[in-house]
All heavy atoms as TSV, in Angstrom:
chain	resi	resn	atom	element	x	y	z
A	1	MET	N	N	107.814	-24.569	34.743
A	1	MET	CA	C	107.721	-25.987	34.951
A	1	MET	C	C	106.486	-26.269	35.810
A	1	MET	O	O	106.352	-25.727	36.902
A	1	MET	CB	C	108.992	-26.477	35.660
A	1	MET	CG	C	108.939	-27.936	35.992
A	1	MET	SD	S	110.478	-28.588	36.641
A	1	MET	CE	C	110.381	-28.072	38.331
A	2	PRO	N	N	105.591	-27.100	35.342
A	2	PRO	CA	C	104.428	-27.453	36.149
A	2	PRO	C	C	104.835	-28.305	37.344
A	2	PRO	O	O	105.770	-29.104	37.254
A	2	PRO	CB	C	103.535	-28.252	35.204
A	2	PRO	CG	C	104.238	-28.344	33.906
A	2	PRO	CD	C	105.559	-27.674	34.024
A	3	ALA	N	N	104.152	-28.128	38.423
A	3	ALA	CA	C	104.440	-28.906	39.635
A	3	ALA	C	C	103.122	-29.293	40.298
A	3	ALA	O	O	102.098	-28.643	40.101
A	3	ALA	CB	C	105.285	-28.088	40.595
A	4	ARG	N	N	103.179	-30.324	41.079
A	4	ARG	CA	C	101.997	-30.794	41.812
A	4	ARG	C	C	102.423	-31.121	43.224
A	4	ARG	O	O	103.364	-31.881	43.444
A	4	ARG	CB	C	101.423	-32.040	41.130
A	4	ARG	CG	C	100.336	-32.747	41.894
A	4	ARG	CD	C	98.988	-32.053	41.686
A	4	ARG	NE	N	97.928	-32.873	42.213
A	4	ARG	CZ	C	97.375	-32.691	43.408
A	4	ARG	NH1	N	97.803	-31.734	44.194
A	4	ARG	NH2	N	96.396	-33.456	43.803
A	5	PHE	N	N	101.754	-30.536	44.202
A	5	PHE	CA	C	102.029	-30.815	45.601
A	5	PHE	C	C	100.960	-31.773	46.120
A	5	PHE	O	O	99.774	-31.558	45.900
A	5	PHE	CB	C	102.023	-29.524	46.425
A	5	PHE	CG	C	103.154	-28.607	46.055
A	5	PHE	CD1	C	102.979	-27.602	45.118
A	5	PHE	CD2	C	104.404	-28.752	46.635
A	5	PHE	CE1	C	104.018	-26.764	44.765
A	5	PHE	CE2	C	105.454	-27.924	46.293
A	5	PHE	CZ	C	105.259	-26.915	45.357
A	6	HIS	N	N	101.381	-32.814	46.782
A	6	HIS	CA	C	100.471	-33.817	47.322
A	6	HIS	C	C	100.450	-33.759	48.841
A	6	HIS	O	O	101.466	-33.495	49.471
A	6	HIS	CB	C	100.943	-35.233	46.959
A	6	HIS	CG	C	100.840	-35.578	45.532
A	6	HIS	ND1	N	101.783	-35.197	44.601
A	6	HIS	CD2	C	99.913	-36.284	44.860
A	6	HIS	CE1	C	101.453	-35.663	43.415
A	6	HIS	NE2	N	100.316	-36.329	43.533
A	7	THR	N	N	99.307	-34.072	49.414
A	7	THR	CA	C	99.273	-34.401	50.833
A	7	THR	C	C	99.611	-35.890	50.918
A	7	THR	O	O	99.582	-36.605	49.906
A	7	THR	CB	C	97.879	-34.151	51.443
A	7	THR	OG1	O	96.941	-35.040	50.822
A	7	THR	CG2	C	97.446	-32.703	51.276
A	8	ALA	N	N	99.914	-36.374	52.105
A	8	ALA	CA	C	100.234	-37.794	52.264
A	8	ALA	C	C	99.073	-38.687	51.811
A	8	ALA	O	O	99.302	-39.653	51.068
A	8	ALA	CB	C	100.643	-38.091	53.701
A	9	PRO	N	N	97.822	-38.401	52.199
A	9	PRO	CA	C	96.722	-39.243	51.720
A	9	PRO	C	C	96.542	-39.199	50.195
A	9	PRO	O	O	96.227	-40.214	49.578
A	9	PRO	CB	C	95.492	-38.678	52.428
A	9	PRO	CG	C	96.016	-38.014	53.649
A	9	PRO	CD	C	97.351	-37.459	53.227
A	10	GLU	N	N	96.752	-38.034	49.579
A	10	GLU	CA	C	96.654	-37.940	48.117
A	10	GLU	C	C	97.719	-38.798	47.438
A	10	GLU	O	O	97.435	-39.510	46.473
A	10	GLU	CB	C	96.809	-36.487	47.659
A	10	GLU	CG	C	95.636	-35.608	47.966
A	10	GLU	CD	C	95.920	-34.145	47.659
A	10	GLU	OE1	O	97.092	-33.735	47.540
A	10	GLU	OE2	O	94.929	-33.397	47.542
A	11	LEU	N	N	98.942	-38.728	47.943
A	11	LEU	CA	C	100.026	-39.518	47.365
A	11	LEU	C	C	99.763	-41.007	47.540
A	11	LEU	O	O	99.941	-41.790	46.606
A	11	LEU	CB	C	101.367	-39.129	47.989
A	11	LEU	CG	C	102.600	-39.856	47.460
A	11	LEU	CD1	C	102.731	-39.713	45.948
A	11	LEU	CD2	C	103.846	-39.339	48.165
A	12	LEU	N	N	99.287	-41.398	48.688
A	12	LEU	CA	C	98.951	-42.802	48.945
A	12	LEU	C	C	97.871	-43.275	47.974
A	12	LEU	O	O	97.978	-44.361	47.393
A	12	LEU	CB	C	98.479	-42.956	50.393
A	12	LEU	CG	C	98.349	-44.351	50.944
A	12	LEU	CD1	C	99.669	-45.091	50.904
A	12	LEU	CD2	C	97.829	-44.291	52.365
A	13	GLY	N	N	96.856	-42.465	47.746
A	13	GLY	CA	C	95.794	-42.805	46.808
A	13	GLY	C	C	96.289	-42.900	45.378
A	13	GLY	O	O	95.892	-43.794	44.623
A	14	GLU	N	N	97.174	-41.992	44.988
A	14	GLU	CA	C	97.698	-42.004	43.633
A	14	GLU	C	C	98.574	-43.237	43.385
A	14	GLU	O	O	98.522	-43.847	42.314
A	14	GLU	CB	C	98.511	-40.724	43.377
A	14	GLU	CG	C	98.737	-40.453	41.927
A	14	GLU	CD	C	99.241	-39.038	41.679
A	14	GLU	OE1	O	98.621	-38.083	42.181
A	14	GLU	OE2	O	100.252	-38.926	40.966
A	15	VAL	N	N	99.355	-43.618	44.365
A	15	VAL	CA	C	100.189	-44.813	44.249
A	15	VAL	C	C	99.303	-46.055	44.131
A	15	VAL	O	O	99.549	-46.930	43.303
A	15	VAL	CB	C	101.159	-44.921	45.447
A	15	VAL	CG1	C	101.847	-46.273	45.498
A	15	VAL	CG2	C	102.188	-43.804	45.392
A	16	GLY	N	N	98.253	-46.119	44.930
A	16	GLY	CA	C	97.317	-47.244	44.844
A	16	GLY	C	C	96.601	-47.293	43.510
A	16	GLY	O	O	96.432	-48.356	42.914
A	17	ALA	N	N	96.197	-46.140	42.999
A	17	ALA	CA	C	95.506	-46.076	41.711
A	17	ALA	C	C	96.418	-46.483	40.552
A	17	ALA	O	O	95.940	-46.926	39.512
A	17	ALA	CB	C	94.971	-44.658	41.472
A	18	ALA	N	N	97.727	-46.362	40.744
A	18	ALA	CA	C	98.682	-46.749	39.713
A	18	ALA	C	C	98.962	-48.255	39.727
A	18	ALA	O	O	99.766	-48.737	38.935
A	18	ALA	CB	C	99.982	-45.976	39.884
A	19	GLY	N	N	98.301	-48.987	40.637
A	19	GLY	CA	C	98.441	-50.433	40.652
A	19	GLY	C	C	99.454	-50.982	41.629
A	19	GLY	O	O	99.834	-52.143	41.543
A	20	PHE	N	N	99.881	-50.172	42.563
A	20	PHE	CA	C	100.835	-50.634	43.571
A	20	PHE	C	C	100.098	-51.034	44.845
A	20	PHE	O	O	99.048	-50.479	45.166
A	20	PHE	CB	C	101.860	-49.543	43.885
A	20	PHE	CG	C	102.807	-49.279	42.746
A	20	PHE	CD1	C	102.500	-48.330	41.785
A	20	PHE	CD2	C	103.984	-49.988	42.625
A	20	PHE	CE1	C	103.360	-48.084	40.730
A	20	PHE	CE2	C	104.848	-49.757	41.573
A	20	PHE	CZ	C	104.539	-48.792	40.629
A	21	ALA	N	N	100.658	-51.989	45.569
A	21	ALA	CA	C	100.030	-52.479	46.801
A	21	ALA	C	C	100.963	-52.267	47.991
A	21	ALA	O	O	102.172	-52.114	47.828
A	21	ALA	CB	C	99.705	-53.960	46.658
A	22	GLY	N	N	100.374	-52.304	49.176
A	22	GLY	CA	C	101.164	-52.184	50.399
A	22	GLY	C	C	101.895	-50.866	50.515
A	22	GLY	O	O	102.980	-50.801	51.093
A	23	ALA	N	N	101.314	-49.815	49.976
A	23	ALA	CA	C	101.989	-48.517	49.941
A	23	ALA	C	C	102.082	-47.893	51.326
A	23	ALA	O	O	101.205	-48.042	52.160
A	23	ALA	CB	C	101.263	-47.567	48.991
A	24	GLY	N	N	103.157	-47.188	51.525
A	24	GLY	CA	C	103.372	-46.383	52.717
A	24	GLY	C	C	103.959	-45.053	52.286
A	24	GLY	O	O	104.666	-44.976	51.282
A	25	VAL	N	N	103.646	-44.011	53.021
A	25	VAL	CA	C	104.183	-42.686	52.724
A	25	VAL	C	C	104.971	-42.218	53.936
A	25	VAL	O	O	104.515	-42.344	55.070
A	25	VAL	CB	C	103.059	-41.685	52.369
A	25	VAL	CG1	C	103.624	-40.289	52.158
A	25	VAL	CG2	C	102.311	-42.143	51.125
A	26	PHE	N	N	106.147	-41.697	53.682
A	26	PHE	CA	C	107.050	-41.263	54.742
A	26	PHE	C	C	107.412	-39.795	54.558
A	26	PHE	O	O	107.624	-39.342	53.430
A	26	PHE	CB	C	108.348	-42.076	54.705
A	26	PHE	CG	C	108.148	-43.551	54.901
A	26	PHE	CD1	C	107.769	-44.360	53.850
A	26	PHE	CD2	C	108.330	-44.116	56.147
A	26	PHE	CE1	C	107.581	-45.714	54.029
A	26	PHE	CE2	C	108.140	-45.475	56.335
A	26	PHE	CZ	C	107.768	-46.275	55.270
A	27	GLY	N	N	107.506	-39.058	55.654
A	27	GLY	CA	C	108.051	-37.707	55.625
A	27	GLY	C	C	109.568	-37.820	55.635
A	27	GLY	O	O	110.128	-38.513	56.482
A	28	VAL	N	N	110.244	-37.172	54.709
A	28	VAL	CA	C	111.683	-37.358	54.550
A	28	VAL	C	C	112.492	-36.578	55.591
A	28	VAL	O	O	113.336	-37.145	56.279
A	28	VAL	CB	C	112.136	-36.979	53.119
A	28	VAL	CG1	C	113.635	-37.084	52.968
A	28	VAL	CG2	C	111.433	-37.865	52.101
A	29	GLU	N	N	112.262	-35.288	55.721
A	29	GLU	CA	C	113.102	-34.471	56.610
A	29	GLU	C	C	112.612	-34.396	58.048
A	29	GLU	O	O	113.391	-34.156	58.951
A	29	GLU	CB	C	113.214	-33.031	56.082
A	29	GLU	CG	C	113.889	-32.919	54.758
A	29	GLU	CD	C	112.911	-32.990	53.605
A	29	GLU	OE1	O	111.714	-33.249	53.836
A	29	GLU	OE2	O	113.338	-32.790	52.478
A	30	GLY	N	N	111.321	-34.511	58.264
A	30	GLY	CA	C	110.785	-34.361	59.614
A	30	GLY	C	C	110.653	-32.905	60.005
A	30	GLY	O	O	111.024	-31.998	59.261
A	31	PRO	N	N	110.130	-32.652	61.206
A	31	PRO	CA	C	109.842	-31.276	61.617
A	31	PRO	C	C	111.060	-30.457	62.029
A	31	PRO	O	O	110.962	-29.245	62.161
A	31	PRO	CB	C	108.889	-31.463	62.802
A	31	PRO	CG	C	109.219	-32.811	63.339
A	31	PRO	CD	C	109.636	-33.634	62.155
A	32	ALA	N	N	112.219	-31.075	62.227
A	32	ALA	CA	C	113.390	-30.325	62.699
A	32	ALA	C	C	114.250	-29.781	61.564
A	32	ALA	O	O	115.216	-29.068	61.820
A	32	ALA	CB	C	114.245	-31.212	63.605
A	33	TRP	N	N	113.903	-30.085	60.306
A	33	TRP	CA	C	114.780	-29.687	59.202
A	33	TRP	C	C	114.995	-28.181	59.091
A	33	TRP	O	O	116.109	-27.756	58.785
A	33	TRP	CB	C	114.319	-30.289	57.879
A	33	TRP	CG	C	113.074	-29.707	57.301
A	33	TRP	CD1	C	111.805	-30.150	57.505
A	33	TRP	CD2	C	112.970	-28.587	56.438
A	33	TRP	NE1	N	110.909	-29.374	56.834
A	33	TRP	CE2	C	111.599	-28.394	56.163
A	33	TRP	CE3	C	113.878	-27.714	55.878
A	33	TRP	CZ2	C	111.140	-27.371	55.347
A	33	TRP	CZ3	C	113.408	-26.692	55.059
A	33	TRP	CH2	C	112.056	-26.536	54.801
A	34	PRO	N	N	113.997	-27.309	59.344
A	34	PRO	CA	C	114.289	-25.869	59.206
A	34	PRO	C	C	115.336	-25.396	60.212
A	34	PRO	O	O	116.229	-24.626	59.864
A	34	PRO	CB	C	112.948	-25.184	59.453
A	34	PRO	CG	C	111.915	-26.235	59.231
A	34	PRO	CD	C	112.573	-27.526	59.630
A	35	ALA	N	N	115.255	-25.881	61.444
A	35	ALA	CA	C	116.219	-25.469	62.464
A	35	ALA	C	C	117.614	-25.986	62.133
A	35	ALA	O	O	118.607	-25.273	62.285
A	35	ALA	CB	C	115.781	-25.967	63.837
A	36	ALA	N	N	117.696	-27.230	61.677
A	36	ALA	CA	C	118.998	-27.800	61.313
A	36	ALA	C	C	119.591	-27.059	60.129
A	36	ALA	O	O	120.800	-26.807	60.078
A	36	ALA	CB	C	118.846	-29.284	61.003
A	37	ASP	N	N	118.764	-26.681	59.171
A	37	ASP	CA	C	119.235	-25.978	57.988
A	37	ASP	C	C	119.762	-24.594	58.344
A	37	ASP	O	O	120.830	-24.187	57.885
A	37	ASP	CB	C	118.090	-25.876	56.974
A	37	ASP	CG	C	118.551	-25.407	55.612
A	37	ASP	OD1	O	119.635	-25.840	55.175
A	37	ASP	OD2	O	117.820	-24.634	54.988
A	38	VAL	N	N	119.039	-23.871	59.180
A	38	VAL	CA	C	119.432	-22.508	59.554
A	38	VAL	C	C	120.678	-22.511	60.428
A	38	VAL	O	O	121.537	-21.648	60.304
A	38	VAL	CB	C	118.263	-21.795	60.278
A	38	VAL	CG1	C	118.717	-20.499	60.906
A	38	VAL	CG2	C	117.139	-21.535	59.298
A	39	SER	N	N	120.803	-23.508	61.296
A	39	SER	CA	C	121.936	-23.537	62.214
A	39	SER	C	C	123.244	-23.839	61.497
A	39	SER	O	O	124.313	-23.503	61.990
A	39	SER	CB	C	121.714	-24.574	63.321
A	39	SER	OG	O	121.861	-25.889	62.814
A	40	GLY	N	N	123.171	-24.503	60.345
A	40	GLY	CA	C	124.371	-24.850	59.607
A	40	GLY	C	C	125.206	-25.928	60.275
A	40	GLY	O	O	126.353	-26.147	59.919
A	41	ARG	N	N	124.637	-26.617	61.231
A	41	ARG	CA	C	125.377	-27.660	61.950
A	41	ARG	C	C	125.612	-28.868	61.053
A	41	ARG	O	O	124.765	-29.256	60.277
A	41	ARG	CB	C	124.604	-28.094	63.196
A	41	ARG	CG	C	124.505	-26.981	64.235
A	41	ARG	CD	C	123.902	-27.463	65.514
A	41	ARG	NE	N	124.707	-28.560	66.051
A	41	ARG	CZ	C	124.228	-29.463	66.886
A	41	ARG	NH1	N	122.991	-29.401	67.286
A	41	ARG	NH2	N	125.001	-30.422	67.337
A	42	GLN	N	N	126.764	-29.448	61.199
A	42	GLN	CA	C	127.097	-30.647	60.439
A	42	GLN	C	C	126.578	-31.899	61.127
A	42	GLN	O	O	126.326	-32.904	60.481
A	42	GLN	CB	C	128.618	-30.745	60.255
A	42	GLN	CG	C	129.189	-29.590	59.454
A	42	GLN	CD	C	128.583	-29.503	58.064
A	42	GLN	OE1	O	128.466	-30.496	57.381
A	42	GLN	NE2	N	128.184	-28.317	57.663
A	43	ASP	N	N	126.426	-31.863	62.447
A	43	ASP	CA	C	125.922	-33.012	63.189
A	43	ASP	C	C	124.401	-32.957	63.193
A	43	ASP	O	O	123.798	-32.200	63.940
A	43	ASP	CB	C	126.454	-32.997	64.628
A	43	ASP	CG	C	125.871	-34.119	65.463
A	43	ASP	OD1	O	125.398	-35.121	64.875
A	43	ASP	OD2	O	125.885	-34.007	66.698
A	44	LEU	N	N	123.779	-33.747	62.355
A	44	LEU	CA	C	122.331	-33.722	62.221
A	44	LEU	C	C	121.672	-34.933	62.880
A	44	LEU	O	O	120.544	-35.268	62.561
A	44	LEU	CB	C	121.949	-33.655	60.743
A	44	LEU	CG	C	122.475	-32.433	60.000
A	44	LEU	CD1	C	122.097	-32.513	58.538
A	44	LEU	CD2	C	121.943	-31.152	60.617
A	45	GLY	N	N	122.366	-35.574	63.813
A	45	GLY	CA	C	121.847	-36.764	64.475
A	45	GLY	C	C	120.509	-36.544	65.149
A	45	GLY	O	O	119.600	-37.360	65.027
A	46	ALA	N	N	120.353	-35.444	65.871
A	46	ALA	CA	C	119.097	-35.170	66.574
A	46	ALA	C	C	117.955	-34.947	65.584
A	46	ALA	O	O	116.844	-35.433	65.789
A	46	ALA	CB	C	119.252	-33.960	67.490
A	47	ALA	N	N	118.226	-34.220	64.502
A	47	ALA	CA	C	117.192	-33.978	63.490
A	47	ALA	C	C	116.792	-35.279	62.815
A	47	ALA	O	O	115.605	-35.511	62.544
A	47	ALA	CB	C	117.689	-32.967	62.456
A	48	LEU	N	N	117.756	-36.161	62.561
A	48	LEU	CA	C	117.460	-37.445	61.939
A	48	LEU	C	C	116.628	-38.327	62.864
A	48	LEU	O	O	115.661	-38.951	62.432
A	48	LEU	CB	C	118.760	-38.161	61.552
A	48	LEU	CG	C	118.620	-39.515	60.894
A	48	LEU	CD1	C	117.803	-39.412	59.614
A	48	LEU	CD2	C	119.990	-40.101	60.591
A	49	ARG	N	N	116.975	-38.350	64.149
A	49	ARG	CA	C	116.182	-39.130	65.118
A	49	ARG	C	C	114.759	-38.596	65.200
A	49	ARG	O	O	113.799	-39.362	65.234
A	49	ARG	CB	C	116.851	-39.110	66.491
A	49	ARG	CG	C	118.077	-39.997	66.563
A	49	ARG	CD	C	118.592	-40.159	67.977
A	49	ARG	NE	N	118.993	-38.906	68.592
A	49	ARG	CZ	C	120.177	-38.325	68.431
A	49	ARG	NH1	N	121.085	-38.880	67.649
A	49	ARG	NH2	N	120.463	-37.194	69.034
A	50	CYS	N	N	114.608	-37.288	65.177
A	50	CYS	CA	C	113.279	-36.671	65.211
A	50	CYS	C	C	112.486	-37.054	63.960
A	50	CYS	O	O	111.304	-37.405	64.043
A	50	CYS	CB	C	113.426	-35.157	65.314
A	50	CYS	SG	S	111.862	-34.269	65.400
A	51	ALA	N	N	113.123	-37.001	62.789
A	51	ALA	CA	C	112.448	-37.354	61.541
A	51	ALA	C	C	111.973	-38.803	61.569
A	51	ALA	O	O	110.857	-39.107	61.144
A	51	ALA	CB	C	113.380	-37.126	60.359
A	52	ARG	N	N	112.804	-39.697	62.090
A	52	ARG	CA	C	112.431	-41.113	62.149
A	52	ARG	C	C	111.278	-41.360	63.108
A	52	ARG	O	O	110.460	-42.242	62.883
A	52	ARG	CB	C	113.628	-41.953	62.545
A	52	ARG	CG	C	114.618	-42.102	61.416
A	52	ARG	CD	C	115.756	-42.999	61.787
A	52	ARG	NE	N	116.643	-43.172	60.651
A	52	ARG	CZ	C	117.911	-43.504	60.759
A	52	ARG	NH1	N	118.442	-43.723	61.938
A	52	ARG	NH2	N	118.651	-43.635	59.676
A	53	LEU	N	N	111.204	-40.591	64.180
A	53	LEU	CA	C	110.120	-40.757	65.146
A	53	LEU	C	C	108.753	-40.436	64.562
A	53	LEU	O	O	107.759	-41.049	64.924
A	53	LEU	CB	C	110.354	-39.867	66.371
A	53	LEU	CG	C	111.389	-40.353	67.366
A	53	LEU	CD1	C	111.671	-39.272	68.403
A	53	LEU	CD2	C	110.914	-41.627	68.051
A	54	VAL	N	N	108.695	-39.455	63.663
A	54	VAL	CA	C	107.396	-38.982	63.175
A	54	VAL	C	C	107.190	-39.196	61.674
A	54	VAL	O	O	106.236	-38.682	61.103
A	54	VAL	CB	C	107.186	-37.485	63.515
A	54	VAL	CG1	C	107.213	-37.275	65.015
A	54	VAL	CG2	C	108.221	-36.603	62.832
A	55	GLU	N	N	108.040	-40.004	61.029
A	55	GLU	CA	C	107.996	-40.121	59.566
A	55	GLU	C	C	106.673	-40.644	59.020
A	55	GLU	O	O	106.345	-40.410	57.872
A	55	GLU	CB	C	109.154	-40.966	59.045
A	55	GLU	CG	C	109.129	-42.400	59.479
A	55	GLU	CD	C	110.386	-43.164	59.082
A	55	GLU	OE1	O	111.326	-42.566	58.554
A	55	GLU	OE2	O	110.398	-44.375	59.313
A	56	GLN	N	N	105.890	-41.360	59.826
A	56	GLN	CA	C	104.589	-41.836	59.360
A	56	GLN	C	C	103.440	-41.354	60.250
A	56	GLN	O	O	102.312	-41.791	60.081
A	56	GLN	CB	C	104.568	-43.361	59.276
A	56	GLN	CG	C	105.363	-43.893	58.100
A	56	GLN	CD	C	105.121	-45.358	57.879
A	56	GLN	OE1	O	105.512	-46.195	58.677
A	56	GLN	NE2	N	104.456	-45.667	56.781
A	57	ASP	N	N	103.706	-40.439	61.140
A	57	ASP	CA	C	102.674	-39.899	62.034
A	57	ASP	C	C	101.749	-38.990	61.220
A	57	ASP	O	O	102.200	-37.991	60.651
A	57	ASP	CB	C	103.330	-39.110	63.158
A	57	ASP	CG	C	102.348	-38.601	64.186
A	57	ASP	OD1	O	101.217	-38.220	63.810
A	57	ASP	OD2	O	102.697	-38.569	65.372
A	58	PRO	N	N	100.447	-39.314	61.126
A	58	PRO	CA	C	99.533	-38.509	60.310
A	58	PRO	C	C	99.484	-37.038	60.711
A	58	PRO	O	O	99.253	-36.172	59.868
A	58	PRO	CB	C	98.173	-39.170	60.522
A	58	PRO	CG	C	98.458	-40.525	61.043
A	58	PRO	CD	C	99.781	-40.442	61.748
A	59	ALA	N	N	99.730	-36.744	61.983
A	59	ALA	CA	C	99.678	-35.355	62.436
A	59	ALA	C	C	100.972	-34.600	62.138
A	59	ALA	O	O	100.983	-33.377	62.144
A	59	ALA	CB	C	99.400	-35.307	63.937
A	60	MET	N	N	102.058	-35.309	61.849
A	60	MET	CA	C	103.356	-34.658	61.681
A	60	MET	C	C	103.989	-34.845	60.303
A	60	MET	O	O	104.947	-34.157	59.964
A	60	MET	CB	C	104.347	-35.195	62.735
A	60	MET	CG	C	103.973	-34.878	64.157
A	60	MET	SD	S	103.975	-33.112	64.501
A	60	MET	CE	C	105.682	-32.696	64.248
A	61	ILE	N	N	103.465	-35.742	59.492
A	61	ILE	CA	C	104.111	-36.068	58.219
A	61	ILE	C	C	104.254	-34.851	57.313
A	61	ILE	O	O	105.226	-34.709	56.597
A	61	ILE	CB	C	103.376	-37.227	57.509
A	61	ILE	CG1	C	104.259	-37.813	56.410
A	61	ILE	CG2	C	102.027	-36.792	56.979
A	61	ILE	CD1	C	103.760	-39.126	55.858
A	62	HIS	N	N	103.320	-33.928	57.387
A	62	HIS	CA	C	103.373	-32.751	56.518
A	62	HIS	C	C	104.340	-31.681	57.005
A	62	HIS	O	O	104.498	-30.644	56.360
A	62	HIS	CB	C	101.968	-32.187	56.311
A	62	HIS	CG	C	101.090	-33.152	55.576
A	62	HIS	ND1	N	100.064	-33.812	56.182
A	62	HIS	CD2	C	101.147	-33.613	54.308
A	62	HIS	CE1	C	99.500	-34.631	55.303
A	62	HIS	NE2	N	100.137	-34.532	54.162
A	63	ALA	N	N	105.028	-31.935	58.120
A	63	ALA	CA	C	106.085	-31.023	58.560
A	63	ALA	C	C	107.347	-31.221	57.731
A	63	ALA	O	O	108.259	-30.410	57.787
A	63	ALA	CB	C	106.391	-31.248	60.043
A	64	SER	N	N	107.395	-32.300	56.954
A	64	SER	CA	C	108.517	-32.543	56.044
A	64	SER	C	C	108.288	-31.791	54.739
A	64	SER	O	O	107.163	-31.676	54.270
A	64	SER	CB	C	108.637	-34.037	55.733
A	64	SER	OG	O	109.127	-34.732	56.839
A	65	ALA	N	N	109.369	-31.341	54.145
A	65	ALA	CA	C	109.265	-30.647	52.855
A	65	ALA	C	C	109.047	-31.631	51.709
A	65	ALA	O	O	108.560	-31.243	50.652
A	65	ALA	CB	C	110.527	-29.829	52.600
A	66	HIS	N	N	109.413	-32.889	51.910
A	66	HIS	CA	C	109.287	-33.895	50.860
A	66	HIS	C	C	108.670	-35.163	51.429
A	66	HIS	O	O	108.902	-35.519	52.582
A	66	HIS	CB	C	110.662	-34.235	50.263
A	66	HIS	CG	C	111.326	-33.073	49.632
A	66	HIS	ND1	N	112.204	-32.261	50.317
A	66	HIS	CD2	C	111.227	-32.566	48.386
A	66	HIS	CE1	C	112.627	-31.313	49.509
A	66	HIS	NE2	N	112.048	-31.469	48.328
A	67	LEU	N	N	107.902	-35.837	50.585
A	67	LEU	CA	C	107.299	-37.118	50.945
A	67	LEU	C	C	107.887	-38.200	50.048
A	67	LEU	O	O	108.248	-37.951	48.903
A	67	LEU	CB	C	105.784	-37.080	50.751
A	67	LEU	CG	C	105.021	-36.040	51.569
A	67	LEU	CD1	C	103.553	-36.033	51.163
A	67	LEU	CD2	C	105.173	-36.313	53.055
A	68	LEU	N	N	107.960	-39.414	50.578
A	68	LEU	CA	C	108.458	-40.557	49.838
A	68	LEU	C	C	107.423	-41.666	49.923
A	68	LEU	O	O	106.984	-42.030	51.021
A	68	LEU	CB	C	109.774	-41.046	50.449
A	68	LEU	CG	C	110.352	-42.338	49.892
A	68	LEU	CD1	C	110.891	-42.110	48.491
A	68	LEU	CD2	C	111.433	-42.859	50.800
A	69	ALA	N	N	106.993	-42.187	48.774
A	69	ALA	CA	C	106.061	-43.307	48.732
A	69	ALA	C	C	106.852	-44.576	48.461
A	69	ALA	O	O	107.768	-44.589	47.640
A	69	ALA	CB	C	105.017	-43.095	47.650
A	70	PHE	N	N	106.491	-45.636	49.159
A	70	PHE	CA	C	107.141	-46.925	49.009
A	70	PHE	C	C	106.056	-47.973	48.852
A	70	PHE	O	O	105.123	-48.016	49.639
A	70	PHE	CB	C	107.992	-47.211	50.254
A	70	PHE	CG	C	108.797	-48.464	50.161
A	70	PHE	CD1	C	110.028	-48.459	49.559
A	70	PHE	CD2	C	108.307	-49.644	50.684
A	70	PHE	CE1	C	110.769	-49.616	49.475
A	70	PHE	CE2	C	109.040	-50.814	50.594
A	70	PHE	CZ	C	110.286	-50.790	49.987
A	71	ALA	N	N	106.143	-48.817	47.820
A	71	ALA	CA	C	105.126	-49.843	47.564
A	71	ALA	C	C	105.717	-50.925	46.682
A	71	ALA	O	O	106.864	-50.835	46.250
A	71	ALA	CB	C	103.908	-49.215	46.881
A	72	HIS	N	N	104.917	-51.945	46.396
A	72	HIS	CA	C	105.350	-52.962	45.451
A	72	HIS	C	C	104.267	-53.176	44.394
A	72	HIS	O	O	103.100	-52.943	44.639
A	72	HIS	CB	C	105.722	-54.285	46.150
A	72	HIS	CG	C	104.585	-54.938	46.849
A	72	HIS	ND1	N	104.221	-54.631	48.150
A	72	HIS	CD2	C	103.718	-55.896	46.451
A	72	HIS	CE1	C	103.186	-55.360	48.505
A	72	HIS	NE2	N	102.864	-56.138	47.502
A	73	ARG	N	N	104.699	-53.583	43.232
A	73	ARG	CA	C	103.805	-53.785	42.091
A	73	ARG	C	C	103.193	-55.170	42.186
A	73	ARG	O	O	103.880	-56.147	42.447
A	73	ARG	CB	C	104.604	-53.644	40.792
A	73	ARG	CG	C	103.786	-53.718	39.556
A	73	ARG	CD	C	103.251	-52.371	39.215
A	73	ARG	NE	N	102.612	-52.441	37.904
A	73	ARG	CZ	C	101.764	-51.560	37.493
A	73	ARG	NH1	N	101.459	-50.538	38.249
A	73	ARG	NH2	N	101.207	-51.665	36.330
A	74	LEU	N	N	101.892	-55.264	41.958
A	74	LEU	CA	C	101.210	-56.549	41.977
A	74	LEU	C	C	101.478	-57.347	40.720
A	74	LEU	O	O	101.761	-56.870	39.687
A	74	LEU	CB	C	99.704	-56.348	42.122
A	74	LEU	CG	C	99.269	-55.791	43.470
A	74	LEU	CD1	C	97.782	-55.512	43.447
A	74	LEU	CD2	C	99.595	-56.760	44.572
């Protein structure tokens, strides 16, 4: 199966090129997801708060395993 990995700026550019405006890119899991995953803890409140703090931080967005683009069509 072919796959394509994007950086946040690449994804933002691709969304804009597709005719969408006001685009934003968010990191979904944040930097704490590996620790939360390995620990097997059910209470992920701290990891979620951490993800929300840095979800659009250019220096931290790539610590997420997945990116989400949000925009509207003109």
